Wavefront OBJ file of the C-alpha trace (Angstrom):
o trace
v 0.000 0.000 0.000
v 1.208 3.520 -0.796
v 1.851 5.311 2.490
v 3.218 8.559 1.066
v -0.062 10.363 1.782
v 0.102 9.629 5.503
v 1.582 12.804 6.957
v 2.886 13.022 10.527
v 0.098 13.520 13.036
v 0.686 16.594 15.267
v -1.296 14.849 18.009
v 1.537 12.337 18.428
v 3.786 14.960 20.021
v 1.202 15.840 22.681
v 0.325 12.235 23.394
v 3.968 11.199 23.643
v 4.727 13.981 26.113
v 1.782 12.954 28.293
v 2.701 9.287 28.035
v 6.272 9.855 29.193
v 5.358 12.134 32.085
v 2.477 10.042 33.429
v 3.224 6.470 32.406
v 6.881 5.940 31.546
v 9.054 8.163 33.742
v 7.716 6.965 37.126
v 8.498 3.326 36.248
v 11.820 4.236 34.629
v 12.784 5.948 37.899
v 11.880 2.802 39.846
v 14.006 0.721 37.438
v 16.927 3.113 37.919
v 17.143 2.075 41.576
v 17.945 -1.527 40.650
v 21.684 -2.385 40.399
v 21.026 -4.898 37.613
v 24.610 -5.106 36.383
v 25.360 -7.124 33.279
v 26.837 -10.604 33.947
v 30.362 -9.523 32.966
v 30.334 -7.093 35.906
v 28.474 -9.269 38.395
v 29.499 -12.913 38.332
v 26.901 -13.651 40.997
v 24.082 -11.989 39.063
v 21.825 -15.037 39.350
v 22.151 -15.133 43.136
v 21.772 -11.407 43.612
v 18.530 -11.380 41.629
v 18.735 -7.762 40.480
v 18.465 -8.641 36.783
v 15.392 -10.778 37.437
v 13.794 -8.008 39.501
v 14.377 -5.503 36.708
v 12.896 -7.879 34.150
v 9.858 -8.497 36.339
v 9.296 -4.785 36.937
v 9.473 -3.931 33.245
v 7.484 -6.928 32.015
v 4.684 -6.274 34.516
v 4.530 -2.657 33.392
v 4.520 -3.753 29.740
v 1.657 -6.196 30.306
v -0.455 -3.367 31.770
v -0.328 -1.201 28.655
v -3.590 -0.535 26.763
v -2.321 -1.971 23.475
v -4.801 -4.036 21.496
v -3.711 -7.657 21.182
v -0.543 -7.202 23.271
v 1.024 -10.380 24.652
v 3.975 -10.082 27.028
v 6.176 -12.977 28.113
v 9.107 -12.985 30.500
v 11.344 -15.772 29.239
v 14.443 -17.200 30.900
v 16.440 -20.128 29.587
v 18.559 -22.112 32.093
v 21.725 -20.266 33.046
v 20.893 -17.221 30.921
v 19.638 -13.750 31.748
v 15.926 -13.239 31.036
v 14.425 -11.443 28.078
v 11.128 -9.627 27.763
v 9.147 -10.494 24.643
v 6.191 -8.349 23.659
v 4.178 -9.208 20.557
v 1.389 -7.121 19.044
v -0.710 -8.179 16.036
v -1.131 -5.904 13.062
v -3.454 -2.973 13.682
v -5.295 -0.922 11.086
v -3.986 -1.084 7.547
v -1.749 -4.130 7.858
v -2.358 -7.865 7.895
v -0.652 -10.454 10.045
v 0.636 -12.278 6.969
v 3.164 -9.491 6.410
v 6.725 -9.514 7.729
v 6.871 -8.176 11.289
v 8.812 -5.281 12.766
v 11.421 -6.233 15.369
v 12.112 -3.644 18.080
v 15.189 -4.076 20.275
v 16.578 -2.748 23.547
v 18.206 -4.007 26.765
v 17.841 -3.515 30.508
v 21.173 -4.721 31.951
v 23.538 -2.006 33.165
v 27.173 -1.007 33.345
v 28.750 -0.538 36.818
v 28.819 2.939 38.428
v 32.421 3.685 37.317
v 33.765 6.234 39.741
v 32.292 9.034 41.798
v 29.194 10.834 40.579
v 28.823 14.542 41.156
v 27.327 15.827 44.380
v 23.614 15.153 44.593
v 23.704 12.278 42.093
v 24.180 8.548 42.431
v 24.117 5.636 39.993
v 21.077 3.945 41.521
v 19.073 6.934 42.729
v 16.969 8.676 40.053
v 17.288 12.460 40.131
v 15.389 14.741 37.795
v 16.793 18.159 37.018
v 14.596 19.944 34.505
v 14.682 18.011 31.241
v 17.230 15.484 32.504
v 16.763 12.265 34.453
v 20.034 11.088 36.010
v 20.876 7.525 36.985
v 22.572 4.416 35.636
v 20.541 2.844 32.850
v 18.175 5.742 32.236
v 19.468 6.315 28.692
v 21.473 3.103 28.198
v 19.115 1.408 27.773
v 16.280 1.466 30.289
v 14.267 3.941 28.259
v 14.066 1.532 25.299
v 11.106 -0.594 26.392
v 9.102 2.553 27.087
v 9.945 3.993 23.666
v 9.217 0.718 21.847
v 5.836 -0.011 23.404
v 5.012 3.678 23.595
v 5.413 4.012 19.832
v 3.033 1.094 19.245
v 0.552 2.455 21.788
v 0.599 5.917 20.218
v 0.227 4.529 16.707
v -2.919 2.722 17.801
v -4.250 5.692 19.770
v -4.023 7.991 16.738
v -5.440 5.432 14.324
v -2.255 5.379 12.279
v -1.937 1.602 12.310
v 1.140 -0.621 12.265
v 2.229 -4.081 11.105
v 2.770 -6.975 13.474
v 5.423 -5.951 16.001
v 7.750 -7.983 18.197
v 9.787 -6.237 20.886
v 12.719 -8.046 22.485
v 14.390 -6.453 25.501
v 17.416 -8.466 26.619
v 19.572 -8.668 29.728
v 23.148 -9.293 28.551
v 23.957 -6.574 25.993
v 26.560 -4.818 28.125
v 28.459 -8.126 28.243
v 28.415 -8.467 24.446
v 24.980 -10.165 24.241
v 26.295 -13.714 24.876
v 22.843 -14.885 26.000
v 20.839 -13.377 23.136
v 21.490 -15.891 20.287
v 19.607 -18.663 22.077
v 16.533 -16.455 22.351
v 16.782 -15.273 18.745
v 16.909 -18.898 17.623
v 13.762 -19.610 19.597
v 12.190 -16.478 18.096
v 12.948 -17.525 14.527
v 9.559 -19.121 13.849
v 7.712 -15.956 14.876
v 9.899 -13.836 12.617
v 9.205 -16.061 9.640
v 11.537 -17.400 6.981
v 12.052 -13.968 5.415
v 12.569 -12.311 8.794
v 11.529 -8.808 9.833
v 10.791 -6.101 7.296
v 12.254 -3.521 9.680
v 14.550 -3.717 12.703
v 14.243 -0.796 15.113
v 17.230 -0.662 17.465
v 16.868 1.845 20.308
v 20.349 1.522 21.824
v 22.395 4.004 19.836
v 23.492 7.624 19.942
v 22.729 11.144 18.805
v 25.104 13.906 17.821
v 22.707 16.513 19.231
v 19.249 16.759 20.749
v 17.659 18.866 18.031
v 16.793 16.153 15.488
v 16.280 12.436 14.919
v 19.645 10.752 14.402
v 20.041 7.427 12.660
v 23.152 5.281 13.013
v 24.609 4.030 9.749
v 27.512 2.009 11.139
v 28.924 0.686 14.405
v 32.383 -0.613 15.174
v 33.022 -4.159 16.322
v 34.584 -5.018 19.659
v 37.398 -7.267 20.780
v 37.780 -7.711 24.525
v 40.558 -9.620 26.264
v 42.478 -9.951 29.520
v 46.281 -10.194 29.343
v 48.458 -11.410 32.228
v 52.245 -11.191 32.408
v 53.758 -13.152 35.290
v 57.449 -13.100 36.293
v 57.512 -14.316 39.915
v 55.644 -16.669 42.197
v 55.640 -13.959 44.899
v 56.816 -10.372 45.290
v 60.437 -9.625 46.185
v 62.465 -6.634 47.405
v 63.047 -4.322 44.441
v 66.577 -3.642 45.582
v 67.389 -7.334 45.713
v 65.924 -8.304 42.358
v 65.913 -5.076 40.362
v 68.193 -5.301 37.344
v 67.848 -9.070 37.172
v 64.120 -9.790 37.360
v 62.233 -7.875 34.641
v 59.280 -5.818 35.829
v 56.009 -7.379 34.683
v 54.522 -3.993 33.770
v 57.446 -3.233 31.473
v 56.958 -6.535 29.684
v 53.215 -5.925 29.402
v 54.003 -2.551 27.862
v 56.195 -4.287 25.291
v 53.354 -6.614 24.370
v 50.979 -3.721 23.875
v 53.473 -2.150 21.450
v 52.938 -5.209 19.250
v 49.283 -4.360 18.769
v 49.248 -0.549 19.047
v 51.540 2.288 18.031
v 51.910 4.132 21.340
v 52.692 7.422 19.590
v 49.727 7.565 17.222
v 47.234 5.097 18.716
v 47.107 3.143 15.456
v 46.029 -0.467 15.958
v 48.542 -2.720 14.202
v 46.438 -5.837 13.594
v 46.205 -6.392 9.806
v 42.460 -7.096 9.855
v 41.838 -3.672 11.406
v 43.251 -1.791 8.432
v 40.284 -1.224 6.158
v 39.292 1.290 3.522
v 36.387 3.492 4.580
v 33.553 3.326 2.014
v 33.208 6.496 -0.058
v 29.625 6.926 1.083
v 30.650 6.980 4.732
v 33.387 9.522 4.002
v 30.825 11.779 2.326
v 28.437 11.244 5.223
v 31.090 12.355 7.728
v 31.859 15.475 5.685
v 28.171 16.410 5.656
v 27.824 15.722 9.369
v 30.875 17.866 10.161
v 29.038 20.856 8.725
v 26.250 20.354 11.286
v 28.051 19.319 14.476
v 31.603 19.218 15.788
v 31.956 15.817 17.406
v 34.874 17.046 19.489
v 32.567 19.250 21.543
v 30.763 16.334 23.180
v 33.647 15.096 25.347
v 34.743 16.561 28.717
v 38.361 16.851 27.573
v 40.955 18.660 29.662
v 42.050 22.049 28.289
v 44.579 21.751 25.491
v 43.968 18.073 24.703
v 44.339 17.307 20.989
v 41.490 15.078 19.863
v 42.333 12.681 17.056
v 45.926 13.975 16.949
v 44.667 17.341 15.804
v 42.788 16.311 12.632
v 39.753 18.150 11.279
v 36.104 17.648 12.213
v 35.254 15.146 9.451
v 38.382 13.114 10.178
v 37.478 13.046 13.884
v 34.069 11.640 13.041
v 35.617 8.880 10.950
v 38.261 8.204 13.593
v 35.665 7.273 16.181
v 33.389 5.359 13.808
v 35.671 3.573 11.295
v 39.156 3.572 12.842
v 40.277 0.862 15.237
v 41.164 2.032 18.740
v 42.431 0.467 21.943
v 41.309 1.291 25.481
v 42.963 -0.083 28.634
v 39.876 -0.407 30.771
v 41.204 -2.261 33.820
v 44.410 -3.274 35.531
v 45.239 -5.704 38.326
v 48.377 -6.444 40.310
v 49.169 -2.816 41.136
v 48.443 -1.853 44.751
v 47.045 1.570 45.695
v 49.822 4.157 45.997
v 49.390 4.468 49.759
v 50.028 0.719 50.082
v 52.789 0.414 47.486
v 56.088 -0.810 48.903
v 59.438 -1.089 47.131
v 58.542 -4.471 45.647
v 58.941 -6.203 42.321
v 55.413 -7.515 41.893
v 54.702 -11.077 40.683
v 52.416 -10.122 37.795
v 50.471 -7.422 36.002
v 47.088 -8.100 34.416
v 45.223 -5.718 32.109
v 41.815 -5.780 30.485
v 41.507 -4.201 27.043
v 38.615 -3.149 24.855
v 39.587 -2.850 21.207
v 37.103 -1.214 18.881
v 37.518 -2.504 15.337
v 36.175 -1.124 12.023
v 32.599 -2.049 11.071
v 33.802 -4.188 8.163
v 36.515 -6.078 10.091
v 36.132 -9.767 10.901
v 36.220 -9.893 14.710
v 37.164 -13.587 14.863
v 40.118 -13.033 12.550
v 41.155 -10.027 14.646
v 40.965 -12.204 17.767
v 43.300 -14.748 16.184
v 45.755 -12.000 15.234
v 45.611 -10.555 18.736
v 46.312 -13.911 20.357
v 49.234 -14.624 18.045
v 50.770 -11.176 18.543
v 50.630 -11.367 22.339
v 51.688 -14.975 22.919
v 54.387 -15.573 20.287
v 57.917 -15.294 21.690
v 57.047 -13.926 25.172
v 59.431 -11.096 26.170
v 62.333 -12.316 28.308
v 60.646 -15.695 28.738
v 57.858 -14.376 30.960
v 54.632 -16.302 31.405
v 51.998 -14.651 29.189
v 48.351 -15.626 29.271
v 45.481 -14.200 27.224
v 42.005 -14.974 28.551
v 38.395 -14.011 28.040
v 38.721 -13.086 24.368
v 35.275 -11.900 23.277
v 34.925 -10.921 19.593
v 31.877 -9.046 18.310
v 31.389 -7.943 14.709
v 30.516 -4.403 13.738
v 27.615 -3.208 11.592
v 27.367 -1.310 8.332
v 23.749 -0.595 7.475
v 22.341 -1.595 4.094
v 21.079 1.062 1.724
v 18.008 2.768 3.144
v 14.769 2.141 1.260
v 13.061 5.288 -0.092
v 9.999 4.801 2.098
v 12.116 4.615 5.278
v 14.233 7.618 4.317
v 11.087 9.658 3.660
v 9.443 8.535 6.913
v 12.521 9.371 9.011
v 12.873 12.794 7.388
v 9.205 13.668 7.845
v 9.148 12.441 11.447
v 12.234 14.417 12.441
v 10.873 17.609 10.923
v 7.487 17.103 12.548
v 8.548 16.120 16.088
v 12.028 17.623 16.452
v 11.568 20.607 14.164
v 14.717 19.881 12.133
v 15.813 17.529 9.345
v 17.055 14.107 10.368
v 20.767 13.336 10.578
v 22.848 10.228 9.852
v 26.099 9.241 11.525
v 28.475 6.395 12.242
v 28.872 5.450 15.895
v 31.909 4.105 17.696
v 30.165 1.637 19.995
v 29.096 -1.938 19.355
v 25.686 -3.621 19.255
v 26.303 -7.324 18.498
v 22.603 -7.924 17.875
v 22.704 -5.886 14.663
v 25.449 -7.783 12.858
v 23.732 -11.062 13.748
v 20.390 -9.852 12.376
v 21.918 -8.412 9.220
v 23.683 -11.698 8.545
v 20.496 -13.712 9.016
v 18.089 -11.335 7.268
v 19.965 -9.346 4.588
v 16.729 -7.987 3.074
v 15.635 -6.263 6.307
v 15.689 -2.510 6.733
v 17.287 -1.001 9.845
v 16.342 2.039 11.899
v 19.142 2.327 14.456
v 18.662 5.283 16.742
v 18.805 6.332 20.384
v 19.064 9.075 22.992
v 22.785 8.922 23.826
v 23.677 12.489 22.946
v 26.034 15.073 24.478
v 26.555 14.649 28.237
v 24.393 11.530 28.344
v 27.592 9.821 29.528
v 26.653 6.200 28.982
v 28.998 3.857 30.903
v 30.435 6.814 32.829
v 29.403 8.767 35.921
v 26.396 11.102 35.776
v 24.526 9.190 33.053
v 21.346 10.975 32.094
v 18.316 10.732 29.833
v 17.373 13.865 27.881
v 13.621 13.610 28.358
v 12.453 15.802 25.424
v 14.488 13.606 23.083
v 12.837 10.447 24.431
v 9.415 12.004 23.873
v 10.160 13.130 20.326
v 11.905 9.889 19.379
v 8.902 7.854 20.526
v 6.623 9.918 18.295
v 9.062 9.459 15.407
v 9.074 5.666 15.750
v 5.261 5.651 15.888
v 5.179 7.546 12.593
v 7.701 5.214 10.961
v 5.635 2.180 11.994
v 2.617 3.713 10.255
v 4.573 4.201 7.044
v 5.728 0.629 6.396
v 4.369 -0.272 2.935
l 1 2 3 4 5 6 7 8 9 10 11 12 13 14 15 16 17 18 19 20 21 22 23 24 25 26 27 28 29 30 31 32 33 34 35 36 37 38 39 40 41 42 43 44 45 46 47 48 49 50 51 52 53 54 55 56 57 58 59 60 61 62 63 64 65 66 67 68 69 70 71 72 73 74 75 76 77 78 79 80 81 82 83 84 85 86 87 88 89 90 91 92 93 94 95 96 97 98 99 100 101 102 103 104 105 106 107 108 109 110 111 112 113 114 115 116 117 118 119 120 121 122 123 124 125 126 127 128 129 130 131 132 133 134 135 136 137 138 139 140 141 142 143 144 145 146 147 148 149 150 151 152 153 154 155 156 157 158 159 160 161 162 163 164 165 166 167 168 169 170 171 172 173 174 175 176 177 178 179 180 181 182 183 184 185 186 187 188 189 190 191 192 193 194 195 196 197 198 199 200 201 202 203 204 205 206 207 208 209 210 211 212 213 214 215 216 217 218 219 220 221 222 223 224 225 226 227 228 229 230 231 232 233 234 235 236 237 238 239 240 241 242 243 244 245 246 247 248 249 250 251 252 253 254 255 256 257 258 259 260 261 262 263 264 265 266 267 268 269 270 271 272 273 274 275 276 277 278 279 280 281 282 283 284 285 286 287 288 289 290 291 292 293 294 295 296 297 298 299 300 301 302 303 304 305 306 307 308 309 310 311 312 313 314 315 316 317 318 319 320 321 322 323 324 325 326 327 328 329 330 331 332 333 334 335 336 337 338 339 340 341 342 343 344 345 346 347 348 349 350 351 352 353 354 355 356 357 358 359 360 361 362 363 364 365 366 367 368 369 370 371 372 373 374 375 376 377 378 379 380 381 382 383 384 385 386 387 388 389 390 391 392 393 394 395 396 397 398 399 400 401 402 403 404 405 406 407 408 409 410 411 412 413 414 415 416 417 418 419 420 421 422 423 424 425 426 427 428 429 430 431 432 433 434 435 436 437 438 439 440 441 442 443 444 445 446 447 448 449 450 451 452 453 454 455 456 457 458 459 460 461 462 463 464 465 466 467 468 469 470 471 472 473 474 475 476 477 478
């Protein structure tokens, strides 16, 4: 059916604002209080029960929504974190024989990561004007409210929508290791051809003045590297000069995979050519926003080694980068004696280009770090977790038109497109299984939202407008 005559409904903006203030925000605040850390950050997650409590809270809220035909199930396979599945039959113009829409989000959280500013805390919701602070508010607790809210608003305004399936998982912040089993079980509901549209609500925004879509995401390669030189610590004066320091040897290993002067990742699979279309996209985006302005950098810091705005955008979306996210074996300074320590262990997070093969990169990483250990030290590489990136397929004309119209109607500005530097493993898996699907990857993680860091916040007007935008897009599926 031709949907080009269905213009955005101004009533959606009013209804979405009311929905968020009265229905969504109070429950989102309650969810914020739950320390439902992802399994990677809470090995005893099953015993603590916080993830289950979050899933129960959100699924009970979902089941209470006045959505015609809504069925909500809280599913948990043995040993895995639960997922919330919400299915809604076609409403209005569409029939249930058509391919469904798959909406995605997650409810597991990152740890607090350091001190929050005075008056804020990771598990205490605090609203200041248009901002709701707390861990998980924007990444990605808001997603279930946006997904079901869009369906609810589409029905309330008579716009209609195809059959919709929302899946809200509980292991994304750990790389989604538990999700494939649920997707396999979901396969029959999606049909042989799969979804016509995948709406992912876990991405970012360059600003809060328009609807941003994500065109690519980098992959991720996580690992823990241990260099051991002694069975126990010894006096540094007695052994220094003979026993090599484990940190120095670890530093040598890191030089095999990263140029310490430029930050260039040296793994062959991470050297890719950026597609011409993405280069042009970055140049256009640089004329709208300066990506360097979104980071709380210290005065005088050169971002991207001093390159221009377009190059900075590509550097954080298509260039590999290495972050040293944790270290073990080093005592606090106030407890540090003059000792040669037995070992040093570091955890790394390597972002790899969207088109890189993460499994091949993992093999290269392992070979680089374990071949010919420096000075005969014991080197161990554990917990290698590869996750592929995502490069979106060409956007169908109907989706491009719907996104543009929705952004202009509910944000008051044209939509924007951008590559993001994070990783959403779900997307590469879906694209591989259903290459004919369209993708609307979006989110609320804009400036100062500070996902994964202290003082995370949800920009409430963006959540309201984005929900209205998704409702409009659902009504436009041909």
